[in-house]
C-alpha positions in Angstrom: 0.0 0.0 0.0 1.3 3.4 -0.9 1.7 5.9 1.9 1.3 9.6 0.9 1.9 12.6 3.1 0.1 15.8 2.0 1.6 19.0 3.4 -0.6 22.1 3.3 1.1 25.4 2.6 -1.9 27.3 3.9 -2.2 28.9 7.3 -5.1 28.0 9.5 -7.0 31.1 8.5 -6.4 30.5 4.8 -7.6 26.9 5.2 -10.9 28.0 6.7 -11.4 30.7 4.1 -10.9 28.2 1.3 -13.2 25.7 3.0 -15.9 28.5 3.2 -15.7 29.1 -0.6 -14.7 25.7 -2.0 -15.7 23.2 0.7 -12.2 21.8 1.2 -8.7 23.0 2.1 -6.0 22.6 -0.5 -4.8 19.5 1.3 -8.2 17.9 1.3 -8.5 18.6 -2.4 -5.1 17.0 -3.0 -6.2 13.9 -1.1 -9.4 13.5 -3.1 -7.4 13.7 -6.3 -4.7 11.3 -5.1 -7.3 8.7 -4.1 -8.7 8.8 -7.6 -5.3 8.0 -9.0 -4.3 5.5 -6.3 -7.5 4.3 -4.5 -5.7 2.1 -2.0 -3.2 4.7 -0.9 -3.1 5.8 2.7 -3.1 9.6 2.8 -2.1 11.7 5.8 -2.4 15.4 6.0 -0.3 17.9 8.0 0.0 21.7 8.2 3.7 22.5 8.7 3.2 26.2 8.4 1.1 26.2 11.6 2.8 27.0 15.0 1.5 23.6 16.2 1.8 21.9 12.9 3.9 19.0 14.4 6.0 18.6 11.2 7.5 15.1 11.1 11.2 14.5 11.4 13.5 13.1 8.7 13.1 9.5 9.9 9.3 9.7 9.9 9.3 11.3 6.4 11.5 8.5 5.1 8.7 6.0 5.9 6.4 7.6 3.4 6.4 6.8 -0.3 5.8 10.4 -1.4 5.2 13.9 0.0 2.9 16.4 -1.8 3.2 20.2 -1.2 0.0 22.1 -1.9 -0.6 25.5 -3.3 -1.6 28.4 -1.1 -1.4 32.2 -0.9 2.0 31.8 0.9 4.7 34.2 -0.3 7.9 32.4 0.3 10.1 35.5 -0.1 8.5 37.0 3.1 10.4 36.3 6.3 7.5 35.2 8.4 7.3 32.4 11.0 4.9 30.5 8.8 7.3 30.7 5.8 10.3 29.6 7.9 8.4 26.6 9.3 7.4 25.6 5.8 10.9 25.9 4.4 12.3 23.9 7.4 9.8 21.2 6.7 10.7 21.1 3.0 14.4 20.8 3.8 13.6 17.8 6.0 11.7 16.3 3.1 14.8 16.6 0.9 17.0 15.1 3.6 14.6 12.1 4.0 15.1 11.0 0.4 11.4 10.6 0.0 10.2 11.8 -3.5 8.2 15.0 -3.4 5.8 16.8 -5.7 4.4 20.4 -5.5 2.1 22.6 -7.5 2.1 26.4 -7.6 3.3 27.6 -4.1 4.5 24.0 -3.6 7.0 24.4 -6.4 8.0 27.8 -4.9 8.6 26.3 -1.4 10.9 23.6 -2.9 12.8 26.2 -4.9 13.4 28.5 -1.9 14.2 25.6 0.5 16.9 24.4 -2.0 18.4 27.9 -2.4 16.6 29.3 -5.4 14.6 32.6 -5.6 10.9 33.4 -5.8 9.5 36.9 -6.7 6.2 38.6 -7.1 5.0 39.0 -10.7 4.1 42.7 -10.2 1.4 43.6 -12.7 1.4 40.2 -14.4 -0.7 37.2 -13.3 -1.8 33.9 -14.7 -5.5 33.6 -13.9 -7.6 30.6 -14.8 -5.2 28.9 -17.2 -1.5 28.9 -18.1 -1.4 28.9 -21.9 0.9 27.4 -24.4 3.2 25.7 -21.9 6.1 24.0 -23.8 8.7 21.5 -22.7 12.3 22.5 -22.8 14.9 20.2 -24.4 15.4 18.5 -21.1 11.6 18.3 -20.5 10.8 16.6 -23.7 12.3 13.3 -22.5 11.5 13.8 -18.8 9.0 11.3 -17.4 7.1 14.1 -15.5 5.8 15.4 -18.8 5.3 12.1 -20.6 2.1 12.2 -22.6 1.9 16.0 -22.9 1.9 17.4 -26.4 4.5 20.0 -27.7 2.3 22.8 -26.2 -0.5 22.5 -23.7 -2.6 24.5 -21.3 -3.2 23.8 -17.6 -5.3 25.3 -14.7 -3.3 28.0 -13.0 -3.8 31.0 -10.8 -0.7 32.7 -9.2 0.9 36.1 -8.7 4.3 34.9 -7.7 6.9 33.0 -9.8 10.3 31.4 -9.6 12.9 33.9 -10.4 15.9 31.5 -10.4 16.2 27.8 -9.9 18.6 26.4 -7.3 21.7 24.5 -8.1 21.2 21.0 -9.4 17.7 21.8 -10.8 16.5 21.2 -14.3 14.0 23.4 -16.1 11.4 21.2 -17.8 8.8 23.6 -19.2 8.1 27.3 -19.8 5.7 29.7 -21.4 5.6 33.3 -22.4 4.3 34.5 -19.0 6.4 32.4 -16.5 9.8 30.9 -17.4 9.6 28.1 -14.8 6.4 26.1 -15.4 7.9 22.8 -14.5 11.1 21.7 -12.9 13.1 18.9 -11.2 15.1 19.8 -8.1 17.7 17.5 -6.6 18.9 18.6 -3.2 20.4 17.0 -0.1 19.7 13.5 -1.3 16.1 14.1 -2.3 14.3 14.6 -5.6 11.4 17.0 -6.2 9.2 17.3 -9.3 7.0 20.3 -9.5 4.8 22.5 -11.6 3.7 26.1 -11.4 0.2 25.1 -12.4 -2.5 23.0 -10.7 -3.0 19.4 -12.0 -4.9 18.6 -8.8 -7.7 21.2 -9.2 -11.1 20.8 -10.8 -12.4 23.4 -13.1 -15.0 24.3 -10.5 -12.2 25.2 -8.0 -10.6 27.4 -10.7 -13.9 29.3 -11.1 -14.1 29.9 -7.3 -10.5 31.0 -7.3 -11.2 33.6 -10.0 -14.2 34.9 -8.0 -12.1 35.2 -4.8 -9.5 37.3 -6.7 -11.8 39.4 -8.8 -10.6 42.7 -7.4 -7.0 42.0 -8.4 -8.1 40.7 -11.8 -10.1 43.8 -12.5 -7.3 46.0 -11.4 -4.9 44.3 -13.7 -7.3 44.6 -16.7 -7.7 40.8 -17.1 -11.5 41.3 -16.9 -13.5 44.5 -17.4 -15.7 44.3 -14.3 -17.5 41.9 -11.9 -20.0 40.9 -14.5 -17.3 40.0 -17.0 -15.5 37.9 -14.5 -18.7 36.1 -13.5 -19.4 35.2 -17.1 -16.0 33.7 -17.4 -16.3 31.8 -14.1 -19.7 30.4 -15.1 -18.3 29.1 -18.4 -15.5 27.4 -16.6 -17.7 26.0 -13.8 -20.3 24.7 -16.3 -17.6 23.0 -18.4 -16.2 21.3 -15.3 -19.6 19.9 -14.5 -20.2 18.7 -18.1 -16.9 18.1 -19.9 -18.8 17.1 -23.0 -19.8 20.7 -23.6 -17.5 21.2 -26.6 -19.1 24.6 -27.3 -17.9 25.9 -23.9 -14.4 24.4 -24.4 -14.3 26.2 -27.8 -15.4 29.5 -26.2 -12.7 29.1 -23.5 -10.0 28.0 -26.0 -9.5 24.7 -24.2 -9.0 21.1 -25.3 -8.7 17.7 -23.6 -5.5 18.7 -21.9 -7.6 20.7 -19.5 -11.1 19.5 -19.9 -10.5 15.7 -19.4 -9.8 15.1 -15.7 -7.4 12.1 -16.4 -5.3 14.2 -18.8 -5.4 17.3 -16.6 -3.7 15.1 -13.9 -0.9 13.9 -16.1 2.0 15.1 -14.0 0.6 13.7 -10.8 0.1 10.2 -12.4 3.6 10.4 -14.0 5.1 11.3 -10.6 3.5 8.3 -8.9 4.1 5.8 -11.8 7.7 6.8 -12.4 9.6 8.5 -9.5 7.6 7.1 -6.6 7.6 3.6 -8.1 11.3 3.7 -8.7 12.2 4.9 -5.2 9.9 2.3 -3.7 11.8 -0.4 -5.6 15.1 1.0 -4.6 14.0 1.0 -0.9 12.8 -2.7 -1.3 9.1 -1.9 -0.8 6.4 -3.8 -2.7 
């Protein structure tokens, strides 16, 4: 049986705010998605950013088959107690040798913990979907992106980005908005695969995220007003409920890479099937 640990990057207040809008915290969403990919997995959830988060030590982390770092509003370039606790936890994950995966802020946490840099995007933001992501030369043959076409879209919403990768990291995918869309990081005996986008999220959750950030999106000129944003959110939400609505996919400029749940989760499946499976074999686990 696979043993997964899901580490929430959200603070307690952020978790409750997300539950009020979406119905789940980011970690709870992750577990729902992971159990669809690996129904027999045992999934534990922790909150290492919390003062009483009880982050496990290196030996405890080594007993897991994989660690997943969720997205959140966390800004890892801010020197706050929550950020320091999250980075300390990620360094312990690397030291444990347990494979790890992160999306959005999860990628940024791993980058910062390994010595890279994260920065705000200023007046830029990817909201709803990251468009025309393309693998680098290294990414084309990397198992994280196996099955992805030459260019693809993915659910995304973020206002921070990776400014520079740490040493012993490999850039796997980029687009015109954010240079680091996917990367592998090797640090202190551990291997991390991560993406700036959200393979774990449903389209309904993307619609909610847009509504929660409507003021920022209007200010940046990505939508004209609240009514414009709501029209977009309704299209996304309706398509998520009925993926067969090809008319809505056409209006949103999306194809099966986003619309089909199995395809949307490509990177998570590849991580489990390739890196997690390989390390389990190396550790003598069956």
